[in-house]
VEXDREN-2710 file (C-alpha; in Angstrom, 1 decimal):
% VEXDREN-2710
k/r/px/py/pz
1/MET/74.5/73.9/58.7
2/ILE/78.4/73.7/59.8
3/ASN/77.6/70.0/60.7
4/ARG/76.1/69.4/57.7
5/TRP/79.2/71.1/55.5
6/LEU/81.7/69.5/57.7
7/ARG/80.3/66.2/56.9
8/GLN/80.4/66.9/53.4
9/ARG/84.4/67.7/53.6
10/LEU/85.0/64.5/55.3
11/LYS/83.0/62.5/52.9
12/ALA/85.1/63.8/50.1
13/TRP/88.3/63.9/51.6
14/ARG/87.3/59.7/53.0
15/LYS/87.1/58.9/49.2
16/LYS/89.8/61.2/47.8
17/VAL/92.0/59.3/50.4
18/GLY/90.2/56.3/48.5
19/GLN/91.2/56.8/45.4
20/LEU/95.0/57.2/46.6
21/GLN/95.6/54.3/48.7
22/GLN/94.1/53.1/45.0
23/GLU/96.0/54.7/42.8
24/ILE/99.3/53.8/44.9
25/ASN/98.5/50.0/45.0
26/ALA/98.3/50.1/41.3
27/LEU/101.5/52.1/41.2
28/TYR/102.8/48.9/43.3
29/LEU/101.5/46.4/41.2
30/GLY/102.7/48.3/38.0
31/SER/106.5/48.3/39.2
32/LYS/105.8/44.4/39.0
33/ASP/104.7/44.0/35.8
34/PRO/107.5/43.3/33.3
35/ARG/106.0/45.4/30.4
36/VAL/106.6/48.8/32.5
37/PRO/110.0/50.4/31.4
38/TRP/113.0/50.1/33.9
39/TYR/113.2/54.0/34.1
40/ALA/109.5/54.1/35.2
41/LYS/110.7/51.6/38.4
42/ALA/113.6/53.6/38.7
43/LEU/112.0/56.8/39.2
44/LEU/109.1/54.9/41.4
45/VAL/111.7/53.7/43.4
46/CYS/113.5/57.4/44.0
47/ILE/109.9/58.7/44.5
48/LEU/109.7/55.7/47.4
49/ALA/112.9/56.2/48.8
50/TYR/112.7/60.1/49.4
51/ALA/109.0/60.0/51.0
52/PHE/110.9/57.9/53.3
53/SER/114.4/59.0/53.4
54/PRO/114.5/61.5/56.9
55/ILE/116.8/63.8/54.5
56/ASP/114.6/66.1/52.8
57/LEU/115.7/69.3/50.6
58/ILE/114.3/71.5/52.7
59/PRO/114.1/70.5/56.3
60/ASP/111.1/70.0/57.6
61/PHE/111.7/72.0/60.8
62/ILE/111.7/75.5/58.4
63/PRO/107.9/76.4/58.0
64/VAL/105.9/76.1/55.2
65/LEU/109.0/75.3/53.2
66/GLY/110.1/72.2/54.8
67/TYR/106.5/70.6/53.6
68/LEU/105.7/72.5/50.9
69/ASP/109.0/70.4/48.9
70/ASP/106.7/67.3/49.9
71/LEU/103.7/68.8/48.5
72/LEU/104.9/69.4/45.4
73/LEU/107.9/67.2/44.2
74/LEU/105.9/63.7/45.5
75/PRO/102.7/64.2/43.5
76/LEU/104.8/65.0/40.6
77/GLY/107.3/62.3/41.0
78/ILE/104.0/60.2/40.6
79/VAL/102.3/61.9/37.8
80/LEU/105.7/61.3/35.7
81/VAL/105.2/57.4/36.8
82/LEU/101.8/57.7/35.9
83/LYS/102.6/59.3/32.6
84/MET/105.2/56.7/31.6
85/ILE/103.6/53.6/32.5
86/PRO/101.6/52.1/29.6
87/THR/98.5/53.0/29.4
88/GLN/96.4/49.0/29.0
89/VAL/98.9/48.0/31.9
90/LEU/98.0/51.0/34.0
91/HIS/94.1/50.0/33.5
92/GLU/95.0/46.5/33.9
93/CYS/96.8/47.6/37.8
94/ARG/94.0/49.9/38.6
95/ALA/91.5/47.1/37.8
96/LYS/93.5/44.7/40.4
97/ALA/93.9/47.3/42.8
98/LYS/90.4/48.0/43.1
99/ALA/89.1/44.3/43.4
100/VAL/91.5/44.2/46.0
101/ARG/90.2/47.3/47.8
102/SER/86.5/45.8/47.5
103/ARG/87.5/42.7/49.6
104/PRO/86.0/42.3/52.5
105/VAL/87.6/42.6/55.5
106/SER/88.5/39.9/58.5
107/TRP/88.4/41.7/61.6
108/LEU/88.8/37.8/63.4
109/THR/92.4/37.8/61.5
110/ALA/93.3/41.8/62.6
111/GLY/92.0/41.0/66.0
112/VAL/94.1/37.3/66.2
113/ILE/97.4/39.4/64.6
114/LEU/97.2/42.5/67.2
115/VAL/97.2/40.0/70.3
116/LEU/99.7/38.3/69.0
117/TRP/101.5/41.7/68.4
118/LEU/100.8/42.6/71.8
119/LEU/101.9/39.3/73.8
120/GLY/105.0/39.2/71.6
121/ILE/106.0/42.9/72.8
122/ALA/104.7/41.4/76.1
123/CYS/107.7/38.6/76.0
124/VAL/110.4/40.6/74.9
125/THR/109.1/43.4/78.2
126/ARG/109.6/40.7/80.3
127/LEU/112.7/39.0/78.8
128/VAL/114.3/42.8/78.4
129/MET/113.1/43.4/82.0
130/GLN/114.3/40.0/83.7
131/LEU/118.0/41.1/82.3
132/LEU/117.9/44.6/83.6
133/ALA/117.4/43.0/86.8
END
């Protein structure tokens, strides 16, 4: 009973995460579109800067309140940007984002890239070890 409930919750969360990824991709595509007003692009840059900035309005080490600003400000900003983008442009960007998301994944390519990164890390590590010795 609990196992089935948990699986349903996980499935619902995966669906929500997929929708969020698609929406973020649509926002990215919208930011590149010349029909989107400059102030929508500026707000999107500010939201992204705030999301990736180590400086918050309320520091994260304060229990509960530290993450509350992120949980409120970021979604509110995203909703505002979505309202600023023209409807036709947003529909086109969502369609492009959905098409990109439905492309097949090449695990071979991912594996090759992973191996190249690991080789690069190994080479840099060896070089640093030789310089330090």
